[in-house]
N, C-alpha and C positions, 0 to 999 in steps of 0.2 A: 387743541397741543398748547405745550407750555412755550415759554418764551426761550429763546435760546440759551440764556443766560440764566433761566431756571432749572435747565435740565440737569438732573443729577447724573452725575458719573457713578458706574457700578464699576466694582473691582470682581472679576471675573475669572471663570479657569476651564477653557475647554480640553476636556481628554479626547485621545485617537488611539487606534494603535500603534505600535512603533513602527518606526521607518515612515511615517506620515506628518510629521508634527513639521517640516518647513511648508511641505504644501499646505497643510491648515493654517496656519500664520499667514500667507499670502490669500487665500481664501477668506480669514475673517477681516483682513484689511478691508476688502470691497465690502464688507457690510456696515463699515463706518467705526471697526475697533479700531484701538491704538494697541499692539503688539508690547505687550510689558518684558517677556521671557520668554523662550523655547526651555521645554525641559524634557526629559525622555517621558513619550508618550502621552505629552499634553504641552498646551499653549498658555500661560498668562495673559491677561488682556483686560482692556478698559473700557468705558464706551457709555452710551445712555440706553434705557430700557429698551427702546427701539431697535437700536441693535441687537440686544440680546436677544428678542423675539426674531430678528430678521437672521440671527446664526440659528435660534433651535428649527425655525420653517426653511430656509435655503441651507444648509449645510448639507454636502455630499459626503464630507470626509471626517466630521466629527461624531463622537458617541455619544458626549452628555458636556451641557454647558451649565457650569455652577456659580452661581453668585458667592462668592468668598467673603464669610461674616468674622473669621478670625484666623489669621495665622499666627502660630506662637511657636517657639524654639525654646530648647531645652527640654520637649515632654515626652516622658519615659513610663512613668507609672500609671495605674488607673485613676488614682485620687486626683495625678494631675490633669487627665484628660477629663475626668467628672470637671474639677473645677474651670477648665477650659468653656465648657458646655453651659456651664451654670452663670459666667459671666455674659452671656448674650442675654437680650432680652428678646425671647421668644414671642412676646406678644405683637411686634411687628412682623410677624413671619407667619405665626399658627392663628390662624382665624379659630374661633372659639368653636367649640363641640367638632371639631375635623380632626381625621386620623393620622398618624405618623408612621413614619418607616425611618432606619439608620441605614445605611448601606457603607461598611467601615472600609476598608482598603488598608493596607501593611499591618507588619508586627514588630514588636518590643521585645528586649527580653523578659518583661514583665505581659505582654498581652500576648499570648501564644496563639489565639485562636481569633478569627475577625467577628465571630458571634460573641464572643466574652467584649470584645473593644465596642461591638454597638450597641450590648446592653448598657454599656458603661457610658457612653452619651447620651444616651436614651435616658437614664436616671439622672445626668445631669440638667437636661432640659424637662425633665418633671418638676425636679425641685425647685428650677427657677418660676417654672410659672406657678408651683407651690406659692410659693414664697409671694406673689402678688396677689393673691388669694384667686387663680384660678384654678378649676377643675384639672384631676389629672387626664392628658389626652389620652386615647385609645391608640395601641400599635394594631395596625392593620400590615402585615408585611406582605404582603400582593398587591392589594390595590389602594395604597393609602391616599390620604389628600394631600400631603405633602411628604415629599422623601428627601432627608438629609442625606448630607456627604460628606464624610471623612473621611482621610487620608493619612497617616501616620509613617515618615520616611524621616531615620536618621534625628529623630527628635525634634523634626518637626512637623508640627499636626496644623490642618488646616479644615477648619469647621465650615458647610456652607449650605445652603438649598440646590436643588437637583433641580432646574427650571426644564428639563427635557422631560423626567419621568423615566418612561423607559427609554431604552439606547437608542438614538439618532437613527443609528444604521439599519433597524427595523421599520423600513418604512410602509409596513403593512400590506404592501400589494404579493408579496411573496408566502402563501402558504402551500404551492405546489413546489416543493424545495429538488426535487431530482437527486441526483447521485453527487455526494462533497460541494456542496453549492460554495462559492465566495459570498463575504461576506459583502452589502451590498456597497459601504463606504470602503471596501478594499476595492469593488471593482470600478468605484468612481475614480479613485486616485489612480488605477493604471491607465485610466481613461485620462486623466488628464496629464499623465507624463509621455503619453503616445500622442499627447497636442490632437484629443480629440475636440476640446473644444474650438477650437480656431478651425480646426476641419470642417466641423461641423457648417458655421458661419458661412465656410468657402461653398457649401453643397456637395462636400465629397461624400464617398460611399461608406458604410462602416460593416463588415462581416466577421461573425464570429463561426469558424466551421466546425466547431465542439460547444455549440450552445449551452446544451443542458436544460436547467430551468430557465435560462432565459437574462440571467444576472446584466451579463456585461452589455449585450444587446439593449437591454430596458432601459438600464443607466444611460447608456450613452442616447437611447432615443428622450430622456428626458432633460437632456442636455440639451440636445437640438431643436427642441419644442420650448426651452426657456418654462420648462415647470418644475416647480419648487418640488424637492425630494419627499418633504414632507406635507405635501398638500391635504393628503387624504388624509392624516392623522388628524382623530377628532378632540383629542384630549394630551397636553402636554405637563409638565408637571410645575409650569407657574400659573395653572388653571386654580392650582388650592392653596396659593400664595396671597398672605394677607395685602403684599404690596403689588399683585396684579393690578393693572389697567385693563380695563375688558374696552373702553375706545378705541384705546393705540393699537391693540392686537387686531382687530376687527379692519381697522384700518390696514393694517401690516398685510391682512390674509386677501382683501381685496386686493389689493394691486397684486397681490401672488396670481390671485384667481385670474385677474384680466391678463397680467401676461401671459399666463397658460392657454388661455384662451387664444390670444393673439397667435400667442407661439406656435401651437397645433395646425394653425391654417398658414404660416408664413414659413414652417419647416422645408425645407431644401433637400436636404441629406436622407440618400437611400440608406435604409437600414436592412440586414439580412441577419439571418439566425437559423443555424443548419445543423443538425443531428443524426445519427442513422437510429435512433431510437425514437420510436414512435410515441412512447410513454414521457420524455422527454421534451418533444414538440408540442403534445398535449399539455403539460404543466407550461410551456413555455409562453405559449397562448393563453393560457387561463391567467398567467400571472400578468403578462401584457396587459389583457384585459382591467383587470381588476385596478393596474398603475392609469389607467388610460390614456393608454396609447397603441391600442391594438392596431390601429390604421398606419401608423409609422414601420411598422417592422413586417418583414415576411418571412412566416416562418414556414420550412420545409422539410420534410425527411430526406437527409442524404449524407453519405458516408464521406471521410477524406479523400478516400480514391475518388470519387465525383466533382471536387473541387473545383471549381470553373468561374469566371465572370459571369455573374447572372445576365440573362440574355436582353432585362430590360435596361442594363447599363449603357450608355456611349461608349464605343469603342476607345476614346481618350479621356474616360471619367476617371481621375483618382480617389484613393480610399486608404482606408485601415482595416488589415487585417487582423485582428486580436483574440486571443482564446487564450482559456487556461487548462490544459490537457492534463492528464494525469501522469503523477511522476513516478508511479511503480514503488511507492514506499513494500509494499511485499515483492519478495524476487519472484513470485510466480505470477506475478503480472507482466512483467518485463518481454516475454514473447511477442504478446501484442502488442506491445509499446513501441518496441524496437522499429517493426514497420510503420508504427502510424506516425512515428515523430520524421522520419526518412521520407515518407508518404507526404507529410505535412509539408517540408522542405520544398521537394518537387514539385509538387502542383504549385503552391506559392509563385516559385520563382519562374516557374513555366506561364503560369496564366495570369499574374497579376504583376508586371515588369512596372516599376516608377511608383507602386505602392510602397507603404512600410506594413512589416508583420510586427507586430507586439504580443511576445509571448512571455506568460509565468511560467515558472518551470522550479520544482524544487530539487531535479538531478541535474546535474553539469552534463554527465555522460549523456542521457537521453537527450538534451539538449543540443548536444553537441551528434547526434543522429540527424537533425535535418540537414546537415552539410550547406549551413549558410553562417555569414559573420556578423556579429551583433556591433552595431555602431556605438552603440550606449547599451549601458546596465544598470537598474536602478533596485538596491535592497526595499526587499519586503518582508514580511511575517505574514503567512497564512494561517493562522490560529499558531500553531506550536510550531510549524515549519520556518527556516529561513526557504527564503527564497530569490529569486533574482527576475527582475522585467528584462527582457533583453528587445532591444529595438532594431529591427532588422531593415535597412532598407535595400527595397529587391531591385535588381538590376539584371539586364540579361548578361551582361557583360563581367560580372561580382563573381570573383575567386571563391571559392568552395572553401571552408574553414577545413582544416584538417589537423591530426595530432601527430607527432613523430612515434614512430612504433621502435620499441627498443625491441634487438636481436636476441639479447641475452635470455639463455634458459631462464627458466622457473621452475622448480620443485615443487610440488602439490602431493600431500598427504590424501590416501583414500581410505575409508574408514573401514575397519576389519569388522566383523561381526555380523549378526542380526538381531538390531534392535527391537523389540516387541512393539507393537500398537495401542495396547493397552494402557493408561493412565496418562497419556499424555497432557508551512511551507517556507530558503537559508542564505546569511549574506557570505559570500565566496563561493555558495554554490549555483549550478545555471550556466555560467558564463560556458561561452564559447570561445577559446580559443583565439588569439590572433595570428598565431605561426603556423604555418603549412609547411611540411619536410616531403608528404608524396602528395603531388595534385596530379588529376589527371589530366588528359592529354589537352595540349593548349590549342587545337586546332580550333578556328572559330565556327562556330553553327548558326545557320539560319534560327533556330528555336531551341532554348534549351531543352535538355531532355528532363522526362517527367521520372525516369528511372535515377533511383539515388546509385552515386559510385560507391564502389567500394576499396577500401584502403587496402594496401600492400598485403599486409598480414590476413587481413578478411578474403581475397583473392587466394592466397595461399590455403587456407583454413579450406575454403571451399574445393579447389583442388586435391586435397588430400581426402575430403569425403568422396568426391567423386571417383579418385583410386582406390578408397575401400570398396564401394559399391561396385565397381569392375571387379576388384577381385575375388569379392563373396558370391558373384553372380549364379557361379556356375551351380555352387554347394546349394545355394536358396533354391534354385530351378528343382535340384537333386533331391534335395528333403524336402521340399515343402515347407521349409519354416517361415515363420509370417513374424516372431518375435527373437531378434538378436542384437546382438551389439555392435555398433558400425564403426565407433570412436572410442579410444580407451585411453586419451593423454598421448598421442602418437608425436604431437607437437607439444614439448613443454609449454611453449608460450600459451598455447589455450590448454587449460588441464581439466578437461571434462569427460566423463562417460556420456556417449551417447548410443541409446536404446531404440531399437523400431520396434513399435508395437503396432502392426498391420498398417492403418491411416497416421497414427496417432506416435509420439517422438518424446521419450524421458530423457530431459538432459541433468545428468547430474555435477556441477562444479565441486571441486575437492577444494578443501582448505587451503590457501595459500601461506607460505612461513610469513612472516614480518617480514623478511626482508625486501619481498615484492613490495610495490607501492601500490596500493588501495586504489586509487582511480584508474591507476595502468592494469590491474588486473580487471577492475569492472568494463573499464575501455574494452576488452580483449573480449567478456564476456559476451557484451554487448554488438561487437563486431558476429561473432559466433550466432547469436540469435536472430541477427538480421541475414546471416546466409544459410542456414539451416532450412527455414520454409523453400528458399528458392531452389537451392542444388536438391532436397530431397520431395520437392512435390507436395508440400501438407501444407495446412492452413494456419495459420499463426497461433489461432485458439487451440488447434490441438499439438502445440509445443508444451509440454510441462517441464518446469525448473525445480531443482531444489539443489542447496548447498550440502555436502557432505563434509563434517568433519569429525571427529571422535568424538563419540557420545559417551556421556557420564550423566550419573544423578537421573534425576527425573526427565532429562531431554530425552533420553533414548524412547520414550513412552509417549512424546506427546505425538497429539495429530496435526499435523501443518495446516489442514483446510477442514470441513464438514461438509463438502460439497453431497456425499455421497456418489460421485458419479463415476460408476463402473461399465466394464463393457468385458465382451467374451472374448477369448484368444484361443485358437486352436493350437494344441501341441502332440505330433502323432494321433492317437486313437482317443485322447485326453481333449476336454474343453474347460477353460479355467478362467473366473473370473477376474479382473485386475483393476486396479485404481492407482491413477499416475498422479494422482492430486492430492490424496489428502495422509499420503502416509508416504516416513521418506522410504519405503519397500515397496514396491509395487504390489506385491501378494504373489510374484513369481520370478524365483531366483535365476536368470537365463543360464549360468554359468553351470550351473549343476545339471541343466538339461540331458548330458549323456548318463550322470548318474542315476537320474531318474528311467531315463530308457534302457539302462543294467538292471534296473529293480524289475522294470516289467517284463525283463527277458528269464531270472531269476524267479519270478514269482510264483507261477504256474501250480496251484494246488497248496502253498504253504501258507503259515501261518504267520503274518506280517505285522513284526512292531513299527511304529515312527514314533521315535523319540525328540521332541522339540519339534514337533510338527510343524509348525508355522500354518500358513493355510493348508497344509493336507498335502499339497501337488504331488509328492513323492505316494503317498496313499492310494491317490485316484490312481497311477498311472500302473502301482501294484493291481490293484483291485482289477484293472481292466486288463494286465498282462500283454501277452499276446493274441493275433486274430488266431491263429491255430491249434493252441493249448489253452485260452483263457487266462485268466489271473488268478490272485492270492483267494482260499477258501472265507478267510477271515482275517481282519485287522483289527488294530488297536493302534490309535492317534493320541499322543499325549504332550500336552503344555499347559502353560499357565496361563496365558492370554485369553480371557474372554473374546476378544475381536476375531481374533485369529481363530478360534475355534467354532466360533460364529462361521465366519467364512471358509472355514474346511467344510463345515456341515451344507452351506451353501452349494459349495463344488462339488459336495457326494450326490445333493439333486439334481445339477447341472447334468450328471455322468450317469443318474440312474444308477444310484447306486444303493443298496439295502442296509438301511441304519441297524437293522438288527445283526447284521452278520458284520458290518463296518461301523467301530463304536468311536466315541471322541471322547476323551478322559482330559478332566481339568485339573491338573494336581504338578506340582515339583515331580521333576523327572527323576533326581536323586531318590527324594521319599517314595516316590511310585515305585521304584526300582527294589528299593530296602524292602516292600511289604509285599510287593507282589510273586503272586504263585505259579503264573502260569509259564508254559515254555512255547518258545515261536521258533519256526525254522529259517525265517528271513528278518534282521533287524536293521534298521537304518537309524545312526546316533549320527543326530546334525548340530551338535549343541553349538550357542553364539561363543565367539570368542572370550566374551564378557558381557555379563550380567550383574547388576544390584536392583533384580527389581524387589519392592517392598513383599511381594507375596511369596517370595525364597528365604528360606531359614536362612541364610547366607550368602555371599557373593559367589560369582562363578567365574574362574580362570580358566581358558582350557588348558594352559599350556601347566599348570600348578594341577589343575585336578582333572585331567584326563585318563591315567590312569585307575582311579577310582571308578570314575564311570564305564571305561572300558571293562574292569573286575564286574561291576554291577551287570552289565548290560549281558558279559559271557553265562552270568550266573542264570540267567533266563533265556539264553540259547540252547536249543535240543539237541543234542549229537547228529554230524552230519550237517548243522545249519551254517549260516551265515553272517556274519556282524559285517554292516559297509557302515564303516566310520569315517565319517568328514570333519573338514571344519575349515574355515576360512582366516585363521592366523597364517601369516605372511613367512614367518620365521617359525613357524613350528617346527619341533622335533620329538617324533617318536619315542617314549621313554622304553631303552633297551630291555627293562624286566618284561614287558607286552611280549614282545619278540622270543623272551626266554620260555614264555609258559605257554604262548600260543602260536598259531601258525599264523605268519602275517605278509601279505603281498601288498606292495606300495603301489597302487594302479593310478596313480594321481596323473600322469603324464599322459594316460588313454582315456581323460574323462575331460579331453576338452576338445569341443567343436572349433572350426577355423575362425570363427568371429571370435573367441578369446585365444586364440594361441598365441599370442604375442605376450600374455599375461603367466607364464605357466608357475606362478608361485600364488594364483590368485585364490585356490585353495587345494589341500592334502586329503586324497582318496585313499584308505585300506581295506583290503578284504582279510576278516580276520575269521580264523576256525578253530575250532579245538583240535588238538596236536592228535589224540585219538581217532578222529575220524579224516587225516590225513594218510 
């Protein structure tokens, strides 16, 4: 070791994720570093080489430790960058015959691509070495001996040596990732903010009830056992640096190995990882094994519903519950997440009085579903997502957080028409408000309830669902229908359409007007999603939600998912495939149930044509007809969508319809009608309200174009036949010229079963015949 007076002080820069700068600065001071300045996503520091080695080995929060060689102002052009690189004597840093790579960060008016910036720095390094008589070094972008670091921001250029090599958050133990894992240094930062290091020294317990691949509990175990987070790493960036002191490095490493050996033996903290996924638990165990601390963590399969104090913990044991639940970035995930958060809050409060709950969330309204109030909140970035770490002190007497519920009605829009299926972690987020306007009963209880309480609005919504079920009960029993609409924005504050498909539920949220606060709208949606499984007795994973808004452009053809998850439902004599997950519509328009029933009654012996056939459910009913008289003799079903036509074929096969008698045709219905020569006894014309599919020659607007459509359909209608014309344009008005030329009967009022009678303008339906046949 050198005499302290001879020890060189190095200028260094440590990088980290945004939001962790102050924590990193505090950590670096413990390694013997002096803090010069903190900046966005980094800390400027100085210290001896030994401290730099300690930072690379021991930092739980940093991404990189960079040896700063040059910091210049007013740098904008490639020529200036190259000159800065040339000014450094690289012989002091790059050993002869070693490879290099340049990581360039930042942009300027002249540097539009980081690869170009890296190339410019590399050229400067090469030219500087050539002037000294050295051979041109080779570039190895993947595994270089020495990695250079360049950062350009607002004319300030920093050049240096990356002493870390690979990012320090990659500890080396996590090969089994699981689903959406936290980066290791973010997990460590959450634990530090939750005061886990002090709690671990006191022998407290740590539990992650949604541990996934185990990152939080593994990082917690490394802290509790005093294990350097990068002790597993065989190579750092400084190993290829000419200034590397191997003897000093080995001394620092041996000290860390001794501390780890002693720390594992002396660790008093009990650590538990729980997850309902067997695959996640298997991955977590494998990761803990590679981290060298498998004996310190108890991994078991368990759902949040089973969360309770581990049997081996003393009754008076204190500890930390910490978790990173999913945030519901896609709306379709919400039905399962609402009860998850509610259950987490209820179980935590019931079984862990006196503990602390630390929860990272990127969704403020989901965080509110725990029903618990955060005493502290910290902003973090989880990748691109702004998140909040909520610190909640669990206490039996704690008042639950609640939100004021506005009673002002809000109007929502329902989408008109039938879109085709072809073609298709935050600052300020995650907080749980402190105010409570609607609180549950204040009666003292010996034990807190494990059932999440409902807000006043949620209870009113639940009451309405129960009222609607009671109203429809006798009709459902009499008709035998298993697919029906239960609720359709009955309460303006809860602007949803809720359809039941056997033991599954399809929820559509109508697009709110701009006057409705987005957070309030989501709060009510989550209220509803928390109530629906309870009231209807269905599993949350069988509740599927989508947002309905006016479709335009390519949006109306997009798939929402690609699960391929479908199931069979029965309607009268027919059986249909439905898919509640992948498309905006499900494959079965429930409001047209009476129209399909009418077609079945009119179809025996008829030649049937179905235009804009969608999944051809009307064709199936017409082909099956009535039990007494049978169905249509043959049929043609026309649509432009390959997806829908394949769905139609599968519906035909499901009902054992002969494909030689019941054909599907892919074509633009207008074009097909203009060229068709066949006549039909019964035609069903059910066009979308609007369509601009690329497969069509022009856009379709039903109000504008219905006269032409009806005229073409009537040209194909045999004498004595009937055209059933239907559409979902709310404000549709039949052109007077049609009634002048043909016999027209508006039967719209007769085509609504009890589940749709609250919406008499949901669709319009007309029977149209040739006058000569009347």
